[in-house]
Each structure stands twice: as C-alpha cells, then as structure tokens.
DOPA-450384 format. One line per 3 residues: number of its first residue (from 1); for each residue x, y, z of N, C-alpha, C. Coordinates in steps of 0.05 Angstrom, whole numbers, plus 5000, padded with zeros to 4 digits. Atoms other than C-alpha are relative to their C-alpha. Layout:
NUM = X,Y,Z,X,Y,Z,X,Y,Z  ... .
END
This chain:
1 = 5006,4972,5006,0412,1412,3518,5025,5016,5004  4976,4982,4998,0466,1465,3507,4995,5021,5021  5002,4979,4979,0480,1518,3559,4989,5026,4989 .
4 = 5013,4974,5009,0444,1587,3557,5021,5018,4987  4982,4981,5015,0474,1638,3508,5004,5026,5013  4997,4974,4986,0464,1696,3557,5026,5000,5015 .
7 = 4974,4999,4985,0531,1717,3586,4995,5003,5029  5003,4998,4971,0541,1712,3659,5006,5028,5009  4994,4972,4991,0537,1777,3696,5026,5002,5013 .
10 = 4975,4995,4986,0600,1809,3720,4995,5004,5029  5004,4997,4971,0611,1814,3794,4988,5026,5007  5011,4974,4993,0595,1888,3794,4970,5001,4993 .
13 = 5028,5000,5007,0530,1878,3756,4984,4982,5019  5014,5018,4982,0512,1821,3801,4994,5014,5027  5004,4987,4974,0520,1864,3862,4977,5020,4998 .
16 = 5021,4981,5004,0475,1918,3832,4972,4987,5000  5025,5013,5001,0421,1869,3816,4991,4989,5027  5007,5010,4973,0424,1839,3886,4988,5022,5017 .
19 = 5011,4977,4985,0413,1908,3915,4973,5007,4991  5026,4993,5011,0356,1920,3868,4979,4981,5010  5020,5020,4991,0321,1855,3888,4993,5005,5029 .
22 = 5006,4995,4972,0327,1871,3961,4983,5025,5003  5015,4975,4998,0300,1941,3949,4971,4995,4991  5027,5005,5010,0241,1916,3909,4984,4984,5021 .
25 = 5014,5016,4980,0225,1866,3964,4991,5017,5023  5006,4982,4977,0227,1919,4017,4978,5019,4994  5018,4979,5007,0187,1972,3981,4972,4990,4992 .
28 = 5026,5010,5009,0133,1929,3953,4995,5006,4971  5005,4999,5029,0099,1930,3887,5000,5027,4987  5002,4974,5014,0083,2004,3873,5026,5013,4997 .
31 = 4975,4986,5001,0150,2028,3889,5021,4986,4983  4981,5015,5016,0184,1973,3850,5004,5012,4973  4998,4989,5028,0169,2004,3783,5015,5026,5001 .
34 = 4986,4974,4999,0192,2073,3805,5030,4996,5004  4972,5004,4995,0257,2047,3832,5014,4989,4976  4988,5012,5024,0269,2006,3770,5005,5022,4979 .
37 = 4996,4979,5020,0259,2067,3726,5023,5018,5008  4978,4983,4992,0307,2109,3768,5026,4987,4995  4975,5014,5004,0359,2056,3765,5009,4999,4971 .
40 = 4994,5001,5029,0354,2049,3690,5009,5027,4991  4993,4973,5009,0356,2125,3682,5028,5007,5008  4973,4994,4991,0419,2132,3724,5021,4984,4986 .
43 = 4980,5017,5013,0453,2074,3690,5007,5010,4972  4995,4992,5028,0444,2100,3620,5002,5030,4995  4997,4971,5004,0449,2176,3632,5029,5006,4993 .
46 = 4973,4993,5009,0508,2206,3595,5012,5020,5020  4987,4981,4981,0558,2241,3639,5002,5028,4987  4999,4972,5011,0556,2318,3633,5029,5009,4996 .
49 = 4973,4991,5006,0616,2348,3600,5006,5026,5015  4991,4976,4986,0653,2398,3641,5015,5018,4981  4986,4981,5019,0678,2460,3606,5030,4997,5004 .
52 = 4971,5002,4999,0751,2456,3589,5012,5024,5013  4987,4977,4986,0796,2498,3632,5018,5016,4982  4982,4986,5019,0839,2516,3573,4984,5006,4975 .
55 = 5013,4991,5025,0814,2555,3513,5021,5005,4979  4982,4995,5023,0844,2559,3445,5003,5030,4996  4995,4971,5004,0876,2628,3438,4990,5009,4973 .
58 = 5010,4989,5025,0844,2672,3386,5023,5017,4987  4978,4986,5015,0894,2696,3334,4992,5029,4995  5007,4971,5004,0898,2772,3330,4994,5006,4970 .
61 = 5007,4992,5028,0866,2804,3269,5020,5021,4990  4981,4981,5012,0917,2838,3225,4985,5018,4981  5016,4982,5017,0886,2900,3193,5012,5001,4972 .
64 = 4992,4998,5028,0888,2907,3118,5014,5027,4996  4984,4976,5004,0942,2957,3099,4986,5019,4980  5012,4983,5021,0900,2981,3040,4977,5017,5012 .
67 = 5023,4985,4988,0843,3004,3087,5008,5017,5024  4991,4984,4977,0886,3034,3143,5008,5028,4991  4992,4973,5008,0889,3110,3138,5028,5007,5008 .
70 = 4973,4992,4995,0958,3140,3134,4999,5025,5019  5001,4976,4982,0969,3187,3194,5014,5024,4987  4988,4975,5011,0983,3259,3174,5024,5008,5018 .
73 = 4977,4991,4985,1051,3287,3194,4992,5022,5019  5007,4978,4981,1049,3332,3255,5007,5027,4989  4996,4973,5010,1043,3405,3239,5018,5016,5019 .
76 = 4981,4984,4984,1102,3446,3265,4994,5029,4998  5007,4972,5002,1083,3517,3283,5024,5017,4990  4979,4982,5010,1122,3571,3245,5008,5020,5021 .
79 = 4993,4981,4979,1162,3611,3295,4998,5029,4990  5002,4972,5007,1150,3686,3296,5027,5012,4995  4975,4986,5006,1205,3726,3263,4995,5029,4995 .
82 = 5005,4971,5002,1211,3800,3270,5008,5010,4972  4992,4989,5026,1246,3807,3202,4980,4995,4978  5020,5004,5020,1183,3783,3166,4981,5024,4999 .
85 = 5018,4977,4999,1147,3846,3187,5016,5025,4991  4985,4977,5009,1169,3907,3148,4998,5023,5020  4999,4977,4982,1193,3963,3194,5010,5024,4985 .
88 = 4992,4977,5014,1196,4032,3164,5026,5012,5012  4975,4988,4991,1265,4064,3167,4996,5029,5008  5001,4972,4991,1274,4129,3205,5024,5015,4989 .
91 = 4977,4986,5011,1317,4180,3169,5018,5011,5023  4981,4991,4980,1380,4199,3207,5002,5031,5000  4995,4971,4999,1398,4269,3229,5023,5007,4981 .
94 = 4979,4991,5019,1437,4306,3176,5008,5029,5008  4990,4973,4994,1481,4366,3191,5003,5016,4974  4998,4982,5024,1474,4423,3141,5008,5027,5010 .
97 = 4989,4974,4992,1508,4491,3141,4982,5022,4988  5015,4976,5008,1467,4555,3138,5018,5024,5005  4980,4978,4999,1507,4619,3123,4986,5026,5006 .
100 = 5008,4973,4993,1497,4686,3156,5024,5019,4998  4979,4980,5000,1538,4750,3163,5009,5005,5028  4988,4995,4974,1586,4761,3220,5022,5022,4997 .
103 = 4980,4979,5000,1631,4820,3237,5028,4987,5002  4972,5010,4999,1706,4809,3227,5012,5008,5026  4986,4994,4975,1748,4805,3290,5021,5022,4996 .
106 = 4978,4981,5005,1803,4848,3258,4990,5028,4995  5011,4974,5007,1758,4904,3235,4970,5000,5005  5028,4999,4993,1690,4924,3261,4983,5007,4975 .
109 = 5014,4991,5023,1672,4953,3193,4997,4978,4978  5001,5021,5021,1686,4890,3151,4981,4978,5009  5018,5023,4994,1638,4831,3147,5010,4976,4985 .
112 = 4992,5025,5013,1645,4759,3128,4977,4980,5004  5020,5022,4998,1602,4697,3117,5008,4981,5022  4995,5018,4978,1595,4652,3177,4978,4979,5000 .
115 = 5020,5022,5001,1562,4584,3178,4990,4993,5028  5013,5011,4976,1515,4557,3230,4988,4973,4993  5009,5027,5006,1503,4482,3232,4972,4995,5011 .
118 = 5028,5006,4993,1431,4459,3233,4995,4970,4995  5007,5028,5003,1406,4387,3244,4973,4997,4986  5024,5004,5016,1355,4364,3193,4994,4970,5001 .
121 = 5007,5028,4999,1317,4299,3203,4989,4991,4973  5007,5008,5027,1317,4278,3130,5025,4990,4986  4978,5009,5015,1361,4243,3080,4997,5005,4970 .
124 = 5004,4993,5028,1334,4271,3014,5012,5027,4995  4986,4975,5004,1378,4326,2985,4982,5024,4997  5018,4977,5003,1321,4371,2963,4987,5008,5026 .
127 = 5013,4994,4975,1287,4365,3031,5020,5012,5020  4979,4989,4982,1353,4379,3068,5004,5029,4993  4996,4972,5008,1365,4442,3027,4976,5018,5006 .
130 = 5024,4984,4994,1293,4464,3036,5000,5008,5029  4999,4994,4971,1301,4459,3112,5021,5021,5005  4978,4981,4996,1367,4497,3107,4991,5028,4992 .
133 = 5009,4973,5009,1334,4555,3068,4978,5010,5018  5020,4991,4981,1276,4557,3117,5013,5013,5024  4985,4988,4979,1327,4571,3171,5013,5026,4991 .
136 = 4986,4977,5011,1364,4620,3126,4982,5024,4998  5019,4978,5004,1302,4662,3113,4988,5010,5026  5007,4990,4974,1289,4668,3188,5024,5016,5011 .
139 = 4978,4986,4986,1331,4712,3234,5017,4979,5015  4983,5019,4986,1392,4675,3262,4996,5000,5030  5004,5004,4971,1389,4648,3333,5023,5012,5016 .
142 = 4977,4990,4986,1458,4674,3351,5002,5030,4997  5001,4970,5000,1465,4748,3369,5021,5012,4982  4979,4988,5015,1531,4760,3334,4997,4995,4970 .
145 = 5005,5005,5029,1501,4736,3267,4976,5016,4991  5023,4986,5012,1454,4773,3221,4997,4991,4971  5005,5007,5027,1423,4764,3153,4994,5025,4984 .
148 = 5005,4978,5018,1423,4812,3094,4977,4995,4981  5023,5007,5017,1365,4776,3060,4976,5015,5012  5023,4985,4990,1303,4821,3065,4979,4982,5013 .
151 = 5021,5015,4987,1250,4797,3114,4975,4999,4981  5023,5005,5017,1189,4769,3079,5007,4985,4975  4992,5016,5024,1230,4733,3025,4991,4971,5004 .
154 = 5011,5027,4999,1198,4666,3010,5015,4982,4981  4988,5021,5017,1227,4602,2982,4977,4986,4985  5021,5014,5016,1183,4576,2925,5008,4971,4995 .
157 = 4991,5028,5006,1226,4515,2908,5030,5000,5000  4971,5005,5003,1296,4486,2910,5003,4972,4990  4995,5026,5012,1321,4428,2868,5030,4995,4997 .
160 = 4972,5007,5002,1387,4392,2870,5002,4974,4984  4996,5023,5017,1405,4345,2813,5023,5004,4981  4977,5000,5019,1466,4328,2771,5019,5024,5005 .
163 = 4981,4979,4992,1510,4377,2810,4990,5028,4994  5013,4974,5005,1461,4434,2795,4979,5005,5022  5019,4992,4980,1422,4472,2848,4984,5023,4989 .
166 = 5018,4979,5010,1361,4513,2826,4984,5011,5024  5014,4987,4978,1335,4563,2877,4980,5021,4989  5021,4982,5010,1269,4600,2864,4989,5015,5024 .
169 = 5008,4983,4978,1255,4659,2911,4979,5020,4992  5020,4979,5006,1201,4712,2917,5013,5026,4994  4989,4975,5009,1210,4783,2892,5011,5017,5023 .
172 = 4989,4985,4977,1226,4809,2962,5030,4997,5001  4971,5004,4999,1296,4782,2952,5016,5023,4987  4986,4978,5015,1313,4842,2906,4997,5027,5014 .
175 = 5007,4974,4989,1287,4896,2952,5020,5009,5021  4985,4987,4979,1326,4946,2995,5030,4994,5000  4972,5003,4995,1399,4955,3014,5018,5011,4978 .
178 = 4980,4991,5019,1463,4979,2980,5015,4977,4987  4984,5020,5014,1516,4942,2940,5011,4979,5019  4989,5019,4981,1547,4910,3002,4979,4980,5009 .
181 = 5022,5018,4992,1480,4883,3025,4992,4981,4978  5007,5017,5023,1465,4857,2955,5021,4978,4997  4979,5019,5003,1533,4823,2951,4999,4978,5022 .
184 = 5000,5019,4978,1528,4790,3019,4975,4982,4999  5023,5018,5002,1457,4764,3009,5003,4980,4978  4994,5019,5021,1480,4734,2944,5019,4978,5010 .
187 = 4982,5020,4988,1537,4700,2982,4986,4981,5019  5016,5018,4982,1488,4673,3034,4986,4978,4985  5015,5019,5016,1446,4640,2981,5019,4980,4987 .
190 = 4982,5018,5014,1505,4611,2942,5012,4980,5019  4986,5019,4982,1541,4581,3003,4980,4981,5014  5019,5018,4988,1478,4553,3035,4990,4980,4980 .
193 = 5009,5019,5021,1456,4522,2968,5020,4979,4994  4979,5019,5005,1523,4488,2962,5011,4986,5025  4991,5012,4975,1527,4463,3034,5002,4969,4999 .
196 = 4997,5030,5004,1517,4390,3011,5023,4993,4982  4978,5004,5019,1568,4396,2955,5012,5027,4993  4988,4973,5002,1616,4454,2955,5005,5009,4972 .
199 = 4994,4992,5028,1632,4453,2880,4975,5000,4982  5024,5000,5017,1559,4451,2857,4995,5027,4987  5007,4975,5014,1532,4502,2808,4973,5009,5010 .
202 = 5025,4988,4989,1477,4550,2832,4987,5018,4980  5016,4984,5018,1422,4581,2791,4978,5014,5017  5019,4986,4984,1382,4636,2825,4977,5012,4983 .
205 = 5024,4989,5014,1311,4652,2802,4984,5017,5019  5019,4984,4985,1263,4705,2825,4973,4999,4986  5027,5004,5012,1189,4691,2813,5001,4982,4975 .
208 = 4998,5020,5021,1210,4633,2768,5018,5007,4976  4983,4992,5022,1258,4672,2723,5029,5004,5010  4972,4997,4993,1334,4670,2723,5006,5030,5005 .
211 = 4994,4973,4992,1362,4733,2756,5026,5009,4987  4975,4991,5012,1412,4771,2712,5015,5020,5018  4988,4980,4983,1425,4829,2760,4984,5003,5026 .
214 = 5013,4997,4974,1409,4844,2833,4999,5029,5008  5004,4973,4989,1381,4912,2855,5009,5022,4981  4993,4977,5016,1392,4982,2831,5030,5004,4998 .
217 = 4971,4997,5002,1467,4977,2844,5012,4984,4977  4991,5015,5024,1472,4929,2786,5020,4978,5006  4982,5023,4993,1506,4869,2821,4993,4978,4981 .
220 = 5005,5020,5021,1513,4819,2765,4998,4973,5014  5005,5027,4989,1485,4751,2783,5007,4979,4978  4994,5017,5022,1484,4713,2717,5008,5018,4976 .
223 = 4991,4984,5023,1517,4736,2652,4976,5007,4981  5021,4990,5018,1478,4767,2594,4983,4977,4988  5015,5022,5013,1459,4701,2561,4990,4980,5020 .
226 = 5010,5017,4978,1443,4669,2629,5010,4971,4997  4989,5027,5004,1489,4610,2614,5021,4993,5020  4979,5005,4980,1539,4617,2671,4989,4998,5028 .
229 = 5011,5003,4973,1521,4589,2739,5018,5014,5021  4985,4990,4978,1544,4616,2806,5014,4977,5015  4986,5020,4984,1596,4578,2847,5014,5014,5023 .
232 = 4985,4988,4978,1634,4588,2911,5026,5012,4990  4974,4990,5011,1699,4597,2872,4996,5027,4986  5005,4975,5014,1669,4651,2827,4993,5022,5019 .
235 = 5008,4980,4981,1640,4687,2887,5025,5011,5014  4976,4991,4986,1707,4689,2923,5018,5018,4982  4983,4985,5019,1742,4716,2860,4988,5027,4992 .
238 = 5013,4976,5011,1691,4770,2842,4985,5017,5020  5015,4985,4980,1658,4793,2907,5017,5003,5025  4983,4992,4977,1684,4823,2972,4986,4996,5027 .
241 = 5014,5004,4974,1636,4798,3026,5015,4981,5018  4986,5020,4984,1683,4744,3049,5023,5013,5017 .
END
C-alpha cells in the first residue's frame, strides 16, 4: 500500500492540535464543540486593517479665472480745493476827487476850485462818478470849503463812455446867485465829472435837456448848436473861478 497523501503537519500546527486535544479531554463533551468553534474562528479571522498614519495630500483647487470676479480699483477721495468754489470779488476802494470852492490865500475876495478826495467802494466808472456827485450835492465836510451849487439840486443820472460824460441834473441847478456863483458851480460840475479822466468831454443836462446857458446872467454852457462839450481846458481859458 502507498503512504497517505495528507501532508504531515508542521511543528506549529502539531503543537496547536496537541493543545486542543488536551483541552477537549479536560472540558468534556459539551465544551468540546464550543472550543473547537472558537479555535476555528480565531484561526481563520482576517486581521483588522489599521488606518494608515499617512494620508495622501489633497491637491489645492485652482479657481477658474473666467468665473473669478475682478476686484474694483480702490476709490481715491477727491481732496477739497478752495479754488473750486467761486468766491465773489470785493471791489477795491477807489479815490475820486470832488471839487468845492475855497478862498484864495492871497486875496480874501478871490475864490478857487479845491478838490477833496473821497473813497468809493466800487470799480465801475458810472458808479464811482455817481458817488462823487452825491458828495458834491451835499455840503462839504471841511469848514474852509463851500459849494455854489444850490441846495436841493438832484442828480438824475451820470454816464461815462467813450471819453464822454453826460450829467443830468434837476432844475434847481439853475436857480439863484450871480455870475460868479454860476461860473463856479459850472466849474464844480466840470472838474468833478472829469475826476476819472481829466481830458474827458462833459455834457450838462437839466431835466434831460442840454443846457445852452446858465441863469439870468447868461453864462454860456454849450454853444448855440449844442455841439461843443465842456472841458477843463476850455473852462480855464474862458472862466475866472480858478
């Protein structure tokens, strides 16, 4: 007869079986089956896998450039500038000459025109001359000066354009006084009207009409055809109030 085909147990297996036989003998019949089942279960149970201590790193997600919003540039506040706000200009003080009558130092009987400077807060020629005539038609502030223009005379208008000055006075301008008074009041108007420009031409109106003659003494103001203006030069050459 040939030898058995079952392989001989290994030394380790043989030891296990020897222990098992001794255990079965000691425990007896009922416990034999239980022990046998436990042994078989332990022998063939798969070992539990332990979690790996190392983990595969997760690659970072790169966002899609097409879906990423473009950040807006930071808004820089506009600094406050004073020159962006319009500031109204204040007219400067303008010195203007107002002419009155003063006694001559050489002779108490003779008179002459004397200027008094007045500050006007304006830079428009018409407004400057208007302020000058408002002072002229009042009594002078200095005691040694006087005016030959009758009280109550009103200024209706004064215009300065193209080297021409047009003065429109009320009818009181013609009233009262002799030839000397008439001549001097004429000089007061001419010199005050030309205080901004000494060589300007002056046209005197009363109640809106050019004045050919002044008063009953017949002091000629404008010529017969009313075409010749008054000037400082003409006054010095033809009148004696200076």
